[in-house]
C-alpha positions in Angstrom: 28.1 15.3 -48.9 28.5 11.5 -49.6 31.2 11.3 -46.8 28.3 12.6 -44.2 25.8 9.8 -45.4 28.4 7.0 -45.1 29.5 8.6 -41.5 25.9 8.5 -40.4 25.2 4.9 -41.8 28.5 3.7 -40.1 27.2 5.4 -36.7 23.8 3.7 -37.2 25.7 0.3 -38.0 27.7 0.7 -35.0 24.9 1.4 -32.6 23.1 -1.7 -33.9 26.1 -4.0 -33.4 26.9 -2.2 -29.9 22.8 -3.1 -29.2 23.6 -6.9 -30.0 26.8 -7.2 -28.1 25.3 -5.6 -24.7 21.7 -6.9 -25.0 20.2 -3.4 -25.5 17.2 -2.6 -27.7 18.2 -1.3 -31.2 15.5 1.5 -32.0 17.0 4.1 -34.5 13.4 5.7 -35.1 12.8 6.3 -31.4 9.5 4.7 -31.7 7.7 4.0 -28.4 7.9 0.3 -27.4 6.5 0.1 -24.0 9.6 -1.8 -23.0 10.0 0.2 -19.7 6.6 -1.5 -18.4 8.0 -4.9 -19.2 11.1 -4.0 -17.3 9.1 -3.3 -14.0 8.8 -5.8 -11.3 5.5 -7.9 -11.3 3.0 -6.6 -9.0 0.2 -9.2 -9.4 1.1 -11.3 -6.4 1.1 -8.2 -4.3 -2.2 -7.2 -5.4 -3.6 -10.6 -5.0 -2.2 -10.7 -1.2 -3.9 -7.4 -0.7 -7.5 -8.3 -1.5 -8.9 -11.2 0.8 -10.1 -14.2 -0.7 -13.5 -15.2 -1.0 -13.7 -17.3 1.8 -12.0 -14.9 4.2 -14.4 -12.2 3.1 -17.3 -14.8 3.9 -15.8 -15.6 7.3 -15.6 -11.9 8.2 -19.4 -11.9 7.8 -19.9 -14.5 10.0 -20.0 -12.8 13.5 -22.4 -10.1 12.3 -24.6 -12.8 10.8 -24.5 -14.6 14.4 -25.3 -11.5 16.3 -28.3 -10.9 13.9 -29.7 -14.5 14.9 -29.4 -13.7 18.5 -26.2 -15.8 19.0 -23.3 -14.4 21.0 -20.1 -14.0 19.4 -16.7 -13.4 21.5 -13.7 -11.7 19.9 -10.7 -12.4 22.2 -8.9 -9.4 20.9 -11.6 -6.9 22.0 -12.0 -9.0 25.2 -8.5 -8.5 26.1 -8.4 -4.9 25.1 -11.3 -4.0 27.4 -9.6 -5.9 30.1 -6.4 -3.9 29.6 -8.4 -0.8 29.4 -10.0 -1.7 32.8 -6.9 -2.3 34.6 -5.5 1.0 33.4 -8.5 3.0 34.7 -8.4 1.4 37.9 -4.6 2.5 38.2 -5.9 6.3 37.0 -4.3 5.7 33.6 -7.3 5.7 31.5 -8.5 8.6 29.1 -10.2 11.9 30.7 -13.8 12.1 31.2 -15.6 14.1 28.6 -15.2 17.8 29.0 -11.9 17.3 31.0 -9.2 17.0 28.3 -6.5 19.2 27.4 -8.4 21.6 25.3 -11.1 21.9 27.9 -8.2 22.7 30.5 -6.8 25.2 27.9 -10.0 26.9 27.5 -10.8 27.0 31.1 -7.5 29.0 31.8 -8.2 31.3 28.9 -11.6 32.3 30.5 -10.3 33.6 33.7 
């Protein structure tokens, strides 16, 4: 029986030396360490970039405040979108009128 104890102690010593050599954690009891969290990539910068800064958030409110005060606000992207939509409609490429879409035409065909 004393041989098996020394064998277990030797295995433990080898595991400890192996952990030192290869830079691994030696945890013979299997206690939870949380090292898997520390090994993960840091996500703080991504989270900070996701949310707008205070100045950006305040600038987003400016157009609404201007319209409430009676000032006109021109959104260049919205104007470009509306102009492109007008051009498409002039060529007959705009969306269908209400009640003339795909669903409505299918329903009309079934009633007959």
